C-alpha angles and dihedrals in degrees: 000000000000122000094252092056094045091051089050093053093049092049092050091048093055090044100047112097127203101016095119136261087190112086122225107252105236121190114262109223092182118059123228091027122240121236092242125035130206132222111204108217109240088346119288087336093166091062102035141014109294121260092009134121093261092050090054095042093050090051088054092047090052094050099247116165098212142023122199111218134176128233128213130177121235126218090262095047104263125140113236133177111251134124107204123064088226128057098213103100104034104039136030088256130089135214134033123334088224091063093061131076119229091252090054093047092051090063092060124100107235097173113053093072088068100041138326089250088071096048110146099022110150135215113266127231116222091249090054090052091050089053089054094047104037108129093353113063134020121224130228098201109209104198107217095159119350148145102245096203095046092046091054091052094046091052092050095039089055090049089235101125094114089049097052142069120182123221123198144100121314094258093056093043092052089053093049089050091048093048094047096040089239095303095115113073118234132200126195128190112262124207124176091251088064094066116191101274137111097337091062092053092048095047102034097198122197089215142001130222115225125183112243093245091057103045118108135171089246095058091043090056091048093054093041091055087059094048091253120141120223119224114192121206106218095167121140136046094282094053111023095080137101099259090054094046090050091050098049092043089053089049088059105262113169098196129024117204103211147151088223104057093143090057094048090050094048090045095051092048097046093049090053093046106040091162117053135183097219137036123226125219121199113228109235085342121297089328093169090065104033135015112290122263094009126116094254089058091054096043087052092051088054093052088048091056100249116183091203134012117209118214140170126228127202135173126237122225088269095048101260118142124233137165114256132134103201123063087224126065098217106090100049107026138038090254130084137206134053112326092220088064097065132076125238091253091058093045092051090058097055125106110236098173112051094077091061098045145310096268088067099044111144094018110151133220103258122231117236088252094052091048094049092044089054102045108022110125096011100082139358118271126234102197116202103193099208098159111350128110120246088243093055093047094047090049094050093047091049094046093059097038095239103123093115091047097048132086119189121213111208143108124296099258091051091048092050091054090047091050092053087056097045119000090191092072108097115237120222112180122179120257120198100162124046088212088067094061096091094051092045094050090050094047101042112006088216124205086230143337130242096226123197106249093235093065097051115118135144089257095051095046089048087052091054094044090051088060090047093252120136123220124236123174139180113234094185124137103354104030107043095117124116088236091056092052093046091053094050092048091051090051091053106254113173102206131019116194110205146166087214109057095165089061091052088050092048088053088054092046092053094045096042094117095049105040125104121244120270117283 
């Protein structure tokens, strides 16, 4: 932006009356609020079929502030969530959304196209989406085809005006403002050629959307002086990446519309809390965002700042080592039957991604070598020795030079054999009963124990630390709440293993002024 144009913008800003100065008061789903908020594109669309109930529910579970959703109008005048004008690729129907009644659309399957586990998901009406999100998630309504007056009344009638911002062209937005008497917040696209003149006074937006390549600190300051929030669109491979996120956040963006909301949140928290009292282990990789025990799951973990990645190793009938949790292929591949009955050639041909979602179709089970080659040196390793000899494990760890960055979860006898082969590999036996700690310490002198969550307490953790033993614990299933993480952190736990890394990070974020320094 040249100096002349910047000066013109600033002069217009000072001269433009009536465009605000008082910011619209949006609902804050996350308390206390974060300095930057994310808008998940079509909901959590990397985890579930876009614009569906699971995509919204997963956004809520991950603590996203906003979901961008798309509105279409049915033949009988109902607003439904759907991005494309045609049904062909995202349902088992065909033709235009506008040619179907709501009742007809409700018969369609809007989930199977993404993954079999979402078979039978239905299109949502706007009112159904409001019921899911009320008090939990804000909406960016992208108006593909709507009735402006009807939409305004639906928002007001549902009491959702503080949880919604409407995006469209100026004509539609003016009609929505008129129909709602200015109570529904609107957001136009802004480009440098628009300036900040008369159109701003006329429209009185609560926010503007700016493309990532056009946002600057100067224009953010201009809008903020008027009480107008800046939403930056960072979608697409050129923009939806860390360097661009950092740039637009530094420029003053309030909201980022993204396909990687979880990564932006994690990056923001970790940058603000460089020294942390607890380390986080991702169970089977970032299995919430990619198929478990596959390379994309571990690559995602690294991008989310995992301190450890937990993984499971099994041997094929011909002795080749692959990553897989279950002893049967059925749940996470397109095969079936005991893993140990199949050769490496057969296993290499299996699809380990389609069950999770269409973006991962064709993903393969990685060999142990492929996994270690991809992640060695990027994060610490939490090795669950499901079916691998101590000799093979020790050889693999030594080959990649990661002995000091590896913990091995196994029974005492296995760990004793492993220690005899390589004493630098760190032993992590399970511990279910605090009374067994003395015996375990004497027999093995482990690096850490994997303690059952139910036995955690300040006293127990202090006992372990007094013996030079760290405390790991799995929070999965019954203890994945932020409050559970906060308690364990206060008690002094060293490593939390979780399926919900963003919740663990949120616990750290909210405790940042009270936690001890990293060990």
